[in-house]
C-alpha positions as CSV (number, residue, x, y, z in Angstrom):
1,M,-6.1,-0.3,9.0
2,S,-5.7,-1.6,12.9
3,T,-2.6,-2.7,14.2
4,I,-3.9,-6.2,14.4
5,T,-4.8,-6.3,10.7
6,A,-1.4,-4.7,9.6
7,G,0.6,-7.6,11.5
8,L,-1.5,-10.2,10.2
9,A,-1.4,-8.6,6.7
10,G,2.3,-8.4,7.0
11,R,2.8,-11.9,8.0
12,Y,0.8,-13.4,5.2
13,A,2.3,-11.2,2.7
14,T,5.9,-12.5,3.8
15,A,4.7,-16.0,3.6
16,L,3.3,-15.5,0.1
17,Y,6.5,-13.6,-1.0
18,Q,8.8,-16.4,0.4
19,L,6.5,-19.0,-1.8
20,A,6.6,-16.5,-4.9
21,I,10.3,-16.5,-4.6
22,E,10.8,-20.2,-4.3
23,S,8.5,-20.8,-7.3
24,K,9.9,-18.1,-9.2
25,Q,6.6,-16.4,-9.9
26,V,6.7,-13.1,-8.0
27,D,5.6,-10.8,-11.1
28,S,2.9,-13.3,-12.0
29,I,1.6,-13.5,-8.4
30,L,1.9,-9.7,-8.0
31,Q,-0.3,-9.0,-11.3
32,D,-2.8,-11.6,-10.3
33,L,-3.2,-10.1,-6.7
34,N,-3.6,-6.5,-8.0
35,S,-6.2,-7.6,-10.5
36,F,-8.0,-9.4,-7.8
37,K,-7.9,-6.3,-5.7
38,G,-9.1,-4.2,-8.7
39,L,-12.0,-6.7,-9.0
40,I,-12.9,-6.4,-5.3
41,D,-12.7,-2.5,-5.4
42,G,-15.0,-2.6,-8.4
43,N,-17.8,-5.0,-7.4
44,Q,-20.2,-4.6,-4.7
45,D,-21.4,-8.2,-4.6
46,L,-17.8,-9.5,-4.2
47,Q,-17.4,-6.9,-1.4
48,K,-20.4,-8.5,0.4
49,L,-19.1,-11.7,0.0
50,I,-15.9,-10.9,1.5
51,Y,-16.6,-8.6,4.3
52,S,-20.4,-9.9,5.2
53,P,-20.3,-12.2,8.5
54,V,-23.5,-13.8,6.7
55,F,-21.4,-16.1,4.6
56,G,-19.2,-19.1,6.2
57,A,-15.6,-19.5,5.6
58,D,-16.4,-22.5,3.6
59,E,-18.7,-20.6,1.4
60,K,-16.2,-17.5,0.9
61,S,-13.2,-19.9,0.1
62,A,-15.3,-22.0,-2.5
63,S,-16.5,-18.7,-4.1
64,V,-13.3,-16.8,-4.5
65,T,-11.6,-20.0,-5.6
66,K,-14.1,-20.3,-8.4
67,I,-13.6,-16.5,-9.3
68,L,-9.9,-16.8,-9.1
69,Q,-10.1,-20.2,-11.2
70,Q,-12.1,-18.5,-13.9
71,A,-9.9,-15.6,-14.2
72,D,-7.2,-18.1,-14.6
73,A,-5.0,-16.7,-11.9
74,N,-1.7,-18.3,-10.8
75,R,-2.1,-21.5,-9.1
76,L,-0.4,-20.1,-5.9
77,V,-2.8,-17.3,-5.6
78,V,-5.8,-19.2,-5.8
79,Q,-4.7,-21.7,-3.2
80,F,-3.4,-18.6,-1.1
81,V,-6.6,-16.7,-1.3
82,G,-8.6,-19.8,-0.7
83,T,-6.7,-20.7,2.5
84,I,-7.1,-17.1,3.7
85,A,-11.1,-17.4,3.5
86,K,-10.9,-21.0,5.1
87,N,-9.0,-19.5,7.9
88,G,-11.7,-16.6,8.3
89,R,-9.1,-14.0,7.2
90,L,-10.5,-13.0,4.0
91,F,-11.6,-9.7,5.6
92,A,-7.9,-8.7,5.3
93,I,-7.3,-9.5,1.7
94,S,-7.1,-6.0,0.8
95,S,-4.4,-5.3,3.3
96,I,-2.8,-8.4,2.6
97,I,-2.5,-7.4,-1.3
98,S,-1.2,-3.9,-0.1
99,A,1.5,-5.4,2.0
100,F,2.6,-7.8,-0.6
101,N,3.2,-5.0,-3.0
102,K,5.2,-3.4,-0.3
103,E,7.1,-6.4,0.3
104,V,7.9,-6.7,-3.4
105,D,9.0,-3.2,-3.6
106,K,11.1,-3.5,-0.5
107,R,12.9,-6.2,-1.9
108,R,13.6,-4.8,-5.0
109,G,15.0,-1.5,-3.6
110,K,11.9,0.6,-4.5
111,V,10.9,3.3,-2.4
112,I,7.4,5.2,-2.6
113,A,7.6,8.6,-1.1
114,E,4.4,10.8,-0.6
115,V,5.0,14.4,-1.6
116,V,2.8,17.1,-0.5
117,S,3.0,20.5,-2.0
118,A,0.8,23.6,-1.6
119,V,0.7,23.9,-5.4
120,P,1.1,21.3,-8.4
121,L,4.9,20.9,-9.1
122,N,6.1,20.7,-12.7
123,D,8.0,18.0,-14.1
124,A,11.4,19.7,-13.4
125,R,10.6,20.3,-9.9
126,Q,9.3,16.8,-9.4
127,G,12.7,15.4,-11.1
128,Q,14.7,17.5,-8.6
129,I,12.5,16.1,-5.8
130,Q,12.9,12.5,-7.0
131,K,16.9,12.9,-7.1
132,S,17.2,14.3,-3.6
133,I,14.7,11.5,-2.2
134,T,16.9,8.9,-4.0
135,S,19.9,10.4,-2.4
136,I,18.2,10.5,1.2
137,A,16.8,7.1,1.0
138,R,19.7,5.6,-0.6
139,A,17.3,3.7,-3.1
140,K,17.7,2.3,-6.8
141,D,14.1,3.4,-7.6
142,V,12.1,6.0,-6.1
143,S,8.3,6.5,-7.2
144,L,6.6,9.8,-6.0
145,V,3.1,10.1,-5.2
146,M,2.3,13.6,-5.6
147,R,-0.5,15.5,-3.8
148,V,-1.7,19.0,-3.6
149,D,-2.5,20.6,0.0
150,P,-3.2,24.5,-0.4
151,S,-3.4,24.7,3.4
152,L,0.5,24.4,3.6
153,I,0.8,27.7,2.1
154,G,4.3,26.8,0.7
155,G,7.1,24.2,1.3
156,L,6.8,20.3,1.1
157,V,5.8,17.6,3.2
158,I,7.4,14.3,2.4
159,R,6.8,10.9,3.7
160,I,9.1,8.1,2.9
161,G,8.0,5.1,4.9
162,S,7.7,6.2,8.8
163,R,10.0,9.1,8.1
164,M,8.7,12.4,7.3
165,I,10.6,15.7,6.3
166,D,8.2,18.8,6.7
167,T,9.6,22.3,5.2
168,S,6.1,23.6,5.0
169,L,5.3,27.3,5.9
170,K,2.2,26.1,7.7
171,T,4.5,24.2,10.3
172,K,7.0,26.7,10.6
173,L,4.2,29.4,11.4
174,N,2.6,26.9,14.0
175,R,6.1,26.6,15.6
176,L,6.4,30.3,15.8
177,E,3.1,30.8,17.0
178,T,3.9,28.2,20.0
179,A,7.1,29.8,20.8
180,M,5.2,33.4,20.8
181,K,2.8,31.9,23.4
182,G,5.6,30.6,25.6
183,V,6.9,34.4,25.6
184,T,4.0,36.2,26.7
């Protein structure tokens, strides 16, 4: 995602979040947006409509509005996505939905941490890591996204937002190698 798209997505997501709070419909809007994203991800024709320059803004707006109305989506979601399409910004809808999810999580005190390990971790170890991250991030709710990367050799790489904690053997060996090059 480009910086421009990220900024655009963040602004739209924040605006929608404010509307969702005012109307007390955050959960309904979140569910409808995620359903729409799932529909986009699973439907090539819809992807063509959204991302192709062949279709005009009015055509895209009418089509996505009709799709969302038939899906009985929240009125705010229908209007919001229709407006994005009319403004020629429908190409950013997936990024906007992701940004909206992050905004909701942030406002609810939820933190998502990506944990990369050299081997799969058992439930007990994941629980210890989650407890440590909860303490470090001072968050109420921490969700772990686990990934395995055997090239780490051992240790962990943890990403919490823009923060990264790297205790992997691969990184330690690379630092040692760099230090040794300076000695010779």
